[in-house]
PQR file with spaces between the fields and no chain letter, atoms N, CA, C, O and H, PARSE charges and radii, in Angstrom:
ATOM       1  N    MET     1       0.986   -1.201    0.054 -0.4000 1.5000
ATOM       2  CA   MET     1       0.056   -0.188    0.002 -0.0000 2.0000
ATOM       3  C    MET     1       0.819    1.215   -0.021  0.5500 1.7000
ATOM       4  O    MET     1       1.905    1.287    0.555 -0.5500 1.4000
ATOM       5  N    ALA     2       0.475    1.938   -0.438 -0.4000 1.5000
ATOM       6  CA   ALA     2       0.984    3.566   -0.567 -0.0000 2.0000
ATOM       7  C    ALA     2       1.321    4.413    0.539  0.5500 1.7000
ATOM       8  O    ALA     2       0.268    4.554    1.160 -0.5500 1.4000
ATOM       9  H    ALA     2      -0.407    1.880   -0.906  0.4000 1.0000
ATOM      10  N    LYS     3       2.028    4.907    0.982 -0.4000 1.5000
ATOM      11  CA   LYS     3       2.243    6.010    2.321 -0.0000 2.0000
ATOM      12  C    LYS     3       1.023    7.026    2.468  0.5500 1.7000
ATOM      13  O    LYS     3       0.312    7.391    1.531 -0.5500 1.4000
ATOM      14  H    LYS     3       2.883    4.793    0.477  0.4000 1.0000
ATOM      15  N    ALA     4       0.947    7.264    3.263 -0.4000 1.5000
ATOM      16  CA   ALA     4      -0.306    8.309    3.299 -0.0000 2.0000
ATOM      17  C    ALA     4       0.636    9.831    3.476  0.5500 1.7000
ATOM      18  O    ALA     4       1.451   10.137    4.346 -0.5500 1.4000
ATOM      19  H    ALA     4       1.525    6.968    4.024  0.4000 1.0000
ATOM      20  N    LYS     5       0.254   10.435    2.538 -0.4000 1.5000
ATOM      21  CA   LYS     5       0.715   11.612    2.346 -0.0000 2.0000
ATOM      22  C    LYS     5       0.846   13.304    3.490  0.5500 1.7000
ATOM      23  O    LYS     5       1.447   14.378    3.517 -0.5500 1.4000
ATOM      24  H    LYS     5      -0.408   10.187    1.831  0.4000 1.0000
ATOM      25  N    GLY     6      -0.191   12.507    4.266 -0.4000 1.5000
ATOM      26  CA   GLY     6      -0.030   13.797    5.371 -0.0000 2.0000
ATOM      27  C    GLY     6      -1.264   14.703    5.304  0.5500 1.7000
ATOM      28  O    GLY     6      -2.336   14.249    4.905 -0.5500 1.4000
ATOM      29  H    GLY     6      -0.679   11.635    4.244  0.4000 1.0000
ATOM      30  N    ASP     7      -1.126   15.982    5.691 -0.4000 1.5000
ATOM      31  CA   ASP     7      -1.682   17.034    5.008 -0.0000 2.0000
ATOM      32  C    ASP     7      -1.121   18.051    3.578  0.5500 1.7000
ATOM      33  O    ASP     7      -0.325   18.988    3.511 -0.5500 1.4000
ATOM      34  H    ASP     7      -0.255   16.351    6.015  0.4000 1.0000
ATOM      35  N    VAL     8      -1.706   17.560    2.862 -0.4000 1.5000
ATOM      36  CA   VAL     8      -1.443   17.874    1.441 -0.0000 2.0000
ATOM      37  C    VAL     8      -1.892   19.325    1.329  0.5500 1.7000
ATOM      38  O    VAL     8      -1.378   19.996    0.434 -0.5500 1.4000
ATOM      39  H    VAL     8      -2.352   16.799    2.917  0.4000 1.0000
ATOM      40  N    VAL     9      -2.638   19.789    1.997 -0.4000 1.5000
ATOM      41  CA   VAL     9      -3.350   21.369    2.125 -0.0000 2.0000
ATOM      42  C    VAL     9      -2.031   22.145    2.997  0.5500 1.7000
ATOM      43  O    VAL     9      -1.489   23.183    2.620 -0.5500 1.4000
ATOM      44  H    VAL     9      -3.055   19.243    2.723  0.4000 1.0000
ATOM      45  N    SER    10      -1.741   21.522    3.999 -0.4000 1.5000
ATOM      46  CA   SER    10      -0.403   22.450    4.268 -0.0000 2.0000
ATOM      47  C    SER    10       0.420   22.634    3.880  0.5500 1.7000
ATOM      48  O    SER    10       1.007   23.615    4.337 -0.5500 1.4000
ATOM      49  H    SER    10      -2.181   20.678    4.305  0.4000 1.0000
ATOM      50  N    ARG    11       0.995   21.968    2.924 -0.4000 1.5000
ATOM      51  CA   ARG    11       2.048   21.673    1.978 -0.0000 2.0000
ATOM      52  C    ARG    11       1.957   23.554    0.899  0.5500 1.7000
ATOM      53  O    ARG    11       2.992   24.205    0.753 -0.5500 1.4000
ATOM      54  H    ARG    11       0.518   21.171    2.553  0.4000 1.0000
ATOM      55  N    PHE    12       0.695   24.018    0.368 -0.4000 1.5000
ATOM      56  CA   PHE    12       0.472   24.432   -0.222 -0.0000 2.0000
ATOM      57  C    PHE    12      -0.225   25.490    0.199  0.5500 1.7000
ATOM      58  O    PHE    12      -0.450   26.417   -0.579 -0.5500 1.4000
ATOM      59  H    PHE    12      -0.145   23.488    0.486  0.4000 1.0000
ATOM      60  N    TYR    13      -0.738   25.507    1.692 -0.4000 1.5000
ATOM      61  CA   TYR    13      -1.165   27.024    1.696 -0.0000 2.0000
ATOM      62  C    TYR    13      -0.636   27.135    3.308  0.5500 1.7000
ATOM      63  O    TYR    13      -0.528   26.124    4.001 -0.5500 1.4000
ATOM      64  H    TYR    13      -0.555   24.754    2.323  0.4000 1.0000
ATOM      65  N    GLU    14      -0.298   28.602    3.854 -0.4000 1.5000
ATOM      66  CA   GLU    14      -0.673   28.387    5.467 -0.0000 2.0000
ATOM      67  C    GLU    14      -1.290   30.051    5.706  0.5500 1.7000
ATOM      68  O    GLU    14      -1.611   30.914    4.889 -0.5500 1.4000
ATOM      69  H    GLU    14      -0.386   29.424    3.291  0.4000 1.0000
ATOM      70  N    ILE    15      -1.283   30.037    6.815 -0.4000 1.5000
ATOM      71  CA   ILE    15      -2.099   30.642    7.391 -0.0000 2.0000
ATOM      72  C    ILE    15      -1.509   31.894    8.365  0.5500 1.7000
ATOM      73  O    ILE    15      -1.046   31.624    9.473 -0.5500 1.4000
ATOM      74  H    ILE    15      -1.022   29.337    7.479  0.4000 1.0000
ATOM      75  N    LYS    16      -1.550   32.964    7.979 -0.4000 1.5000
ATOM      76  CA   LYS    16      -0.576   34.074    8.656 -0.0000 2.0000
ATOM      77  C    LYS    16      -1.843   35.423    8.845  0.5500 1.7000
ATOM      78  O    LYS    16      -2.295   36.292    8.099 -0.5500 1.4000
ATOM      79  H    LYS    16      -1.927   33.183    7.079  0.4000 1.0000
ATOM      80  N    GLY    17      -1.988   35.152    9.758 -0.4000 1.5000
ATOM      81  CA   GLY    17      -3.283   35.532   10.908 -0.0000 2.0000
ATOM      82  C    GLY    17      -4.721   35.238   10.694  0.5500 1.7000
ATOM      83  O    GLY    17      -5.415   34.394   11.261 -0.5500 1.4000
ATOM      84  H    GLY    17      -1.622   34.447   10.365  0.4000 1.0000
ATOM      85  N    ASP    18      -5.136   36.350    9.488 -0.4000 1.5000
ATOM      86  CA   ASP    18      -6.519   36.173    9.183 -0.0000 2.0000
ATOM      87  C    ASP    18      -6.450   35.294    7.600  0.5500 1.7000
ATOM      88  O    ASP    18      -7.267   34.410    7.341 -0.5500 1.4000
ATOM      89  H    ASP    18      -4.572   37.035    9.028  0.4000 1.0000
ATOM      90  N    LYS    19      -5.592   35.615    6.850 -0.4000 1.5000
ATOM      91  CA   LYS    19      -5.543   35.264    5.782 -0.0000 2.0000
ATOM      92  C    LYS    19      -4.761   33.739    5.691  0.5500 1.7000
ATOM      93  O    LYS    19      -4.136   33.141    6.567 -0.5500 1.4000
ATOM      94  H    LYS    19      -4.929   36.333    7.061  0.4000 1.0000
ATOM      95  N    VAL    20      -5.036   33.379    4.359 -0.4000 1.5000
ATOM      96  CA   VAL    20      -4.333   32.167    3.898 -0.0000 2.0000
ATOM      97  C    VAL    20      -3.790   32.718    2.786  0.5500 1.7000
ATOM      98  O    VAL    20      -4.309   33.616    2.122 -0.5500 1.4000
ATOM      99  H    VAL    20      -5.545   33.864    3.648  0.4000 1.0000
ATOM     100  N    VAL    21      -2.242   31.930    2.471 -0.4000 1.5000
ATOM     101  CA   VAL    21      -1.078   32.777    1.295 -0.0000 2.0000
ATOM     102  C    VAL    21      -0.427   31.324    0.624  0.5500 1.7000
ATOM     103  O    VAL    21       0.140   30.287    0.968 -0.5500 1.4000
ATOM     104  H    VAL    21      -1.821   31.201    3.011  0.4000 1.0000
ATOM     105  N    ARG    22      -0.657   31.643    0.083 -0.4000 1.5000
ATOM     106  CA   ARG    22      -0.654   29.846   -0.815 -0.0000 2.0000
ATOM     107  C    ARG    22       1.604   30.044   -0.936  0.5500 1.7000
ATOM     108  O    ARG    22       2.330   30.974   -1.288 -0.5500 1.4000
ATOM     109  H    ARG    22      -1.118   32.485   -0.197  0.4000 1.0000
ATOM     110  N    LYS    23       1.803   29.014   -0.568 -0.4000 1.5000
ATOM     111  CA   LYS    23       3.272   28.741   -0.870 -0.0000 2.0000
ATOM     112  C    LYS    23       4.183   28.718   -1.985  0.5500 1.7000
ATOM     113  O    LYS    23       5.316   29.189   -2.081 -0.5500 1.4000
ATOM     114  H    LYS    23       1.213   28.259   -0.282  0.4000 1.0000
ATOM     115  N    ARG    24       3.379   27.998   -2.923 -0.4000 1.5000
ATOM     116  CA   ARG    24       3.942   27.554   -4.570 -0.0000 2.0000
ATOM     117  C    ARG    24       3.306   28.756   -5.399  0.5500 1.7000
ATOM     118  O    ARG    24       2.254   29.372   -5.228 -0.5500 1.4000
ATOM     119  H    ARG    24       2.458   27.616   -2.845  0.4000 1.0000
ATOM     120  N    LYS    25       4.515   28.902   -6.552 -0.4000 1.5000
ATOM     121  CA   LYS    25       3.829   29.699   -7.246 -0.0000 2.0000
ATOM     122  C    LYS    25       2.915   28.314   -8.599  0.5500 1.7000
ATOM     123  O    LYS    25       2.997   27.122   -8.896 -0.5500 1.4000
ATOM     124  H    LYS    25       5.370   28.402   -6.691  0.4000 1.0000
ATOM     125  N    PHE    26       2.158   29.512   -8.971 -0.4000 1.5000
ATOM     126  CA   PHE    26       1.119   28.708  -10.280 -0.0000 2.0000
ATOM     127  C    PHE    26       1.709   28.377  -11.381  0.5500 1.7000
ATOM     128  O    PHE    26       2.690   29.045  -11.708 -0.5500 1.4000
ATOM     129  H    PHE    26       2.091   30.480   -8.730  0.4000 1.0000
ATOM     130  N    CYS    27       1.274   27.275  -12.231 -0.4000 1.5000
ATOM     131  CA   CYS    27       2.156   27.296  -13.647 -0.0000 2.0000
ATOM     132  C    CYS    27       1.569   28.207  -14.754  0.5500 1.7000
ATOM     133  O    CYS    27       0.440   28.022  -15.209 -0.5500 1.4000
ATOM     134  H    CYS    27       0.477   26.733  -11.965  0.4000 1.0000
ATOM     135  N    PRO    28       2.255   29.035  -15.095 -0.5600 1.5000
ATOM     136  CA   PRO    28       1.399   30.282  -15.869  0.2800 2.0000
ATOM     137  C    PRO    28       1.161   29.794  -17.304  0.5500 1.7000
ATOM     138  O    PRO    28       0.867   30.635  -18.153 -0.5500 1.4000
ATOM     139  N    ARG    29       1.270   28.421  -17.661 -0.4000 1.5000
ATOM     140  CA   ARG    29       0.569   27.374  -18.668 -0.0000 2.0000
ATOM     141  C    ARG    29      -0.952   27.203  -18.009  0.5500 1.7000
ATOM     142  O    ARG    29      -1.980   27.879  -18.040 -0.5500 1.4000
ATOM     143  H    ARG    29       1.508   27.737  -16.971  0.4000 1.0000
ATOM     144  N    CYS    30      -0.512   25.816  -17.332 -0.4000 1.5000
ATOM     145  CA   CYS    30      -1.757   25.734  -17.164 -0.0000 2.0000
ATOM     146  C    CYS    30      -2.788   26.446  -16.144  0.5500 1.7000
ATOM     147  O    CYS    30      -3.952   26.108  -15.928 -0.5500 1.4000
ATOM     148  H    CYS    30       0.323   25.267  -17.307  0.4000 1.0000
ATOM     149  N    GLY    31      -2.331   27.126  -15.782 -0.4000 1.5000
ATOM     150  CA   GLY    31      -2.914   28.335  -14.536 -0.0000 2.0000
ATOM     151  C    GLY    31      -3.263   28.088  -13.639  0.5500 1.7000
ATOM     152  O    GLY    31      -2.788   27.042  -13.197 -0.5500 1.4000
ATOM     153  H    GLY    31      -1.386   27.401  -15.957  0.4000 1.0000
ATOM     154  N    GLU    32      -4.500   28.960  -12.563 -0.4000 1.5000
ATOM     155  CA   GLU    32      -4.808   28.658  -11.425 -0.0000 2.0000
ATOM     156  C    GLU    32      -4.832   26.784  -11.454  0.5500 1.7000
ATOM     157  O    GLU    32      -5.022   25.910  -12.299 -0.5500 1.4000
ATOM     158  H    GLU    32      -4.887   29.809  -12.922  0.4000 1.0000
ATOM     159  N    GLY    33      -4.491   26.866   -9.871 -0.4000 1.5000
ATOM     160  CA   GLY    33      -4.447   25.523   -9.687 -0.0000 2.0000
ATOM     161  C    GLY    33      -3.458   24.234   -9.536  0.5500 1.7000
ATOM     162  O    GLY    33      -3.279   23.337   -8.712 -0.5500 1.4000
ATOM     163  H    GLY    33      -4.337   27.576   -9.184  0.4000 1.0000
ATOM     164  N    VAL    34      -2.865   24.680  -10.912 -0.4000 1.5000
ATOM     165  CA   VAL    34      -1.791   23.256  -10.720 -0.0000 2.0000
ATOM     166  C    VAL    34      -0.401   24.425  -10.324  0.5500 1.7000
ATOM     167  O    VAL    34      -0.146   25.375  -11.064 -0.5500 1.4000
ATOM     168  H    VAL    34      -3.011   25.408  -11.581  0.4000 1.0000
ATOM     169  N    PHE    35       0.092   24.237   -9.516 -0.4000 1.5000
ATOM     170  CA   PHE    35       0.886   24.345   -8.648 -0.0000 2.0000
ATOM     171  C    PHE    35       2.120   23.492   -9.224  0.5500 1.7000
ATOM     172  O    PHE    35       2.099   22.283   -9.452 -0.5500 1.4000
ATOM     173  H    PHE    35      -0.116   23.466   -8.915  0.4000 1.0000
ATOM     174  N    LEU    36       3.333   24.480   -9.436 -0.4000 1.5000
ATOM     175  CA   LEU    36       5.284   24.350   -9.733 -0.0000 2.0000
ATOM     176  C    LEU    36       5.724   23.922   -8.488  0.5500 1.7000
ATOM     177  O    LEU    36       5.697   24.496   -7.400 -0.5500 1.4000
ATOM     178  H    LEU    36       3.350   25.463   -9.251  0.4000 1.0000
ATOM     179  N    ALA    37       6.210   22.622   -8.874 -0.4000 1.5000
ATOM     180  CA   ALA    37       7.065   22.200   -7.634 -0.0000 2.0000
ATOM     181  C    ALA    37       7.991   22.625   -7.485  0.5500 1.7000
ATOM     182  O    ALA    37       8.457   23.235   -8.447 -0.5500 1.4000
ATOM     183  H    ALA    37       6.231   22.156   -9.758  0.4000 1.0000
ATOM     184  N    GLU    38       8.933   22.549   -6.009 -0.4000 1.5000
ATOM     185  CA   GLU    38       9.913   23.004   -5.455 -0.0000 2.0000
ATOM     186  C    GLU    38      11.296   22.174   -5.677  0.5500 1.7000
ATOM     187  O    GLU    38      11.413   21.250   -4.873 -0.5500 1.4000
ATOM     188  H    GLU    38       8.555   22.053   -5.227  0.4000 1.0000
ATOM     189  N    HIS    39      12.423   22.321   -6.652 -0.4000 1.5000
ATOM     190  CA   HIS    39      13.670   22.198   -6.603 -0.0000 2.0000
ATOM     191  C    HIS    39      14.882   22.218   -6.016  0.5500 1.7000
ATOM     192  O    HIS    39      14.567   22.543   -4.872 -0.5500 1.4000
ATOM     193  H    HIS    39      12.327   23.072   -7.305  0.4000 1.0000
ATOM     194  N    LYS    40      15.495   22.152   -6.016 -0.4000 1.5000
ATOM     195  CA   LYS    40      16.955   22.941   -5.391 -0.0000 2.0000
ATOM     196  C    LYS    40      17.112   24.088   -6.365  0.5500 1.7000
ATOM     197  O    LYS    40      17.024   25.235   -5.927 -0.5500 1.4000
ATOM     198  H    LYS    40      15.751   21.887   -6.946  0.4000 1.0000
ATOM     199  N    ASP    41      17.394   23.820   -7.970 -0.4000 1.5000
ATOM     200  CA   ASP    41      17.400   24.973   -8.969 -0.0000 2.0000
ATOM     201  C    ASP    41      16.661   25.261   -9.984  0.5500 1.7000
ATOM     202  O    ASP    41      16.918   25.908  -10.999 -0.5500 1.4000
ATOM     203  H    ASP    41      17.466   22.888   -8.326  0.4000 1.0000
ATOM     204  N    ARG    42      15.444   24.580   -9.538 -0.4000 1.5000
ATOM     205  CA   ARG    42      14.027   24.995  -10.651 -0.0000 2.0000
ATOM     206  C    ARG    42      13.032   24.827  -10.204  0.5500 1.7000
ATOM     207  O    ARG    42      13.002   24.062   -9.241 -0.5500 1.4000
ATOM     208  H    ARG    42      15.236   24.054   -8.713  0.4000 1.0000
ATOM     209  N    ARG    43      11.625   25.504  -10.714 -0.4000 1.5000
ATOM     210  CA   ARG    43      10.568   25.016  -10.408 -0.0000 2.0000
ATOM     211  C    ARG    43      10.267   24.372  -11.939  0.5500 1.7000
ATOM     212  O    ARG    43      10.829   24.510  -13.025 -0.5500 1.4000
ATOM     213  H    ARG    43      11.649   26.125  -11.497  0.4000 1.0000
ATOM     214  N    THR    44       9.146   23.633  -11.499 -0.4000 1.5000
ATOM     215  CA   THR    44       8.593   22.477  -11.994 -0.0000 2.0000
ATOM     216  C    THR    44       7.351   22.096  -12.611  0.5500 1.7000
ATOM     217  O    THR    44       6.980   21.142  -11.929 -0.5500 1.4000
ATOM     218  H    THR    44       8.689   23.522  -10.616  0.4000 1.0000
ATOM     219  N    CYS    45       6.374   22.322  -13.640 -0.4000 1.5000
ATOM     220  CA   CYS    45       5.225   21.857  -13.549 -0.0000 2.0000
ATOM     221  C    CYS    45       5.062   20.477  -13.578  0.5500 1.7000
ATOM     222  O    CYS    45       5.666   20.175  -14.607 -0.5500 1.4000
ATOM     223  H    CYS    45       6.676   23.098  -14.195  0.4000 1.0000
ATOM     224  N    GLY    46       4.506   19.161  -12.962 -0.4000 1.5000
ATOM     225  CA   GLY    46       4.425   18.204  -13.506 -0.0000 2.0000
ATOM     226  C    GLY    46       2.760   17.461  -14.050  0.5500 1.7000
ATOM     227  O    GLY    46       2.325   16.329  -13.837 -0.5500 1.4000
ATOM     228  H    GLY    46       4.016   19.407  -12.126  0.4000 1.0000
ATOM     229  N    LYS    47       2.110   18.664  -14.828 -0.4000 1.5000
ATOM     230  CA   LYS    47       1.206   18.304  -15.647 -0.0000 2.0000
ATOM     231  C    LYS    47       1.517   18.676  -16.787  0.5500 1.7000
ATOM     232  O    LYS    47       0.981   17.835  -17.509 -0.5500 1.4000
ATOM     233  H    LYS    47       2.463   19.584  -15.000  0.4000 1.0000
ATOM     234  N    CYS    48       2.375   19.856  -17.841 -0.4000 1.5000
ATOM     235  CA   CYS    48       2.578   20.121  -18.713 -0.0000 2.0000
ATOM     236  C    CYS    48       4.243   19.755  -19.147  0.5500 1.7000
ATOM     237  O    CYS    48       4.760   19.458  -20.224 -0.5500 1.4000
ATOM     238  H    CYS    48       2.810   20.540  -17.255  0.4000 1.0000
ATOM     239  N    GLY    49       4.869   19.958  -17.556 -0.4000 1.5000
ATOM     240  CA   GLY    49       6.459   19.455  -18.523 -0.0000 2.0000
ATOM     241  C    GLY    49       7.145   21.607  -17.924  0.5500 1.7000
ATOM     242  O    GLY    49       8.247   21.888  -17.454 -0.5500 1.4000
ATOM     243  H    GLY    49       4.449   20.199  -16.681  0.4000 1.0000
ATOM     244  N    TYR    50       6.283   22.336  -18.146 -0.4000 1.5000
ATOM     245  CA   TYR    50       7.259   24.008  -17.295 -0.0000 2.0000
ATOM     246  C    TYR    50       7.786   23.799  -16.558  0.5500 1.7000
ATOM     247  O    TYR    50       7.540   23.286  -15.467 -0.5500 1.4000
ATOM     248  H    TYR    50       5.387   22.108  -18.528  0.4000 1.0000
ATOM     249  N    THR    51       9.100   24.358  -17.257 -0.4000 1.5000
ATOM     250  CA   THR    51      10.716   24.977  -15.849 -0.0000 2.0000
ATOM     251  C    THR    51      11.005   26.088  -15.883  0.5500 1.7000
ATOM     252  O    THR    51      11.393   26.591  -16.937 -0.5500 1.4000
ATOM     253  H    THR    51       9.300   24.774  -18.144  0.4000 1.0000
ATOM     254  N    GLU    52      10.934   26.570  -15.103 -0.4000 1.5000
ATOM     255  CA   GLU    52      11.740   28.111  -14.884 -0.0000 2.0000
ATOM     256  C    GLU    52      13.026   27.360  -13.501  0.5500 1.7000
ATOM     257  O    GLU    52      12.747   26.687  -12.509 -0.5500 1.4000
ATOM     258  H    GLU    52      10.619   26.161  -14.246  0.4000 1.0000
ATOM     259  N    PHE    53      13.777   27.619  -13.772 -0.4000 1.5000
ATOM     260  CA   PHE    53      15.234   28.206  -13.216 -0.0000 2.0000
ATOM     261  C    PHE    53      15.454   29.149  -12.332  0.5500 1.7000
ATOM     262  O    PHE    53      15.153   30.299  -12.651 -0.5500 1.4000
ATOM     263  H    PHE    53      14.004   28.166  -14.578  0.4000 1.0000
ATOM     264  N    LYS    54      16.060   28.873  -10.942 -0.4000 1.5000
ATOM     265  CA   LYS    54      16.205   29.563   -9.928 -0.0000 2.0000
ATOM     266  C    LYS    54      17.994   29.687  -10.487  0.5500 1.7000
ATOM     267  O    LYS    54      18.915   29.009  -10.945 -0.5500 1.4000
ATOM     268  H    LYS    54      16.304   27.938  -10.682  0.4000 1.0000
ATOM     269  N    LYS    55      17.428   31.859   -9.801 -0.4000 1.5000
ATOM     270  CA   LYS    55      18.914   32.330  -10.366 -0.0000 2.0000
ATOM     271  C    LYS    55      20.215   32.040   -9.011  0.5500 1.7000
ATOM     272  O    LYS    55      21.395   32.322   -9.218 -0.5500 1.4000
ATOM     273  H    LYS    55      16.680   32.410   -9.429  0.4000 1.0000
């Protein structure tokens, strides 16, 4: 069986005071709802393959 991933929502959002803040960027190609994965040197979309490199 697959391992439980825990609270997925807390990986993408953070509560600051009375506001909810996104931790990751959305994919510019796929639009809102598809987050970019954070790697050491880049951000990547798992759906379309879009990649942006960090400086």
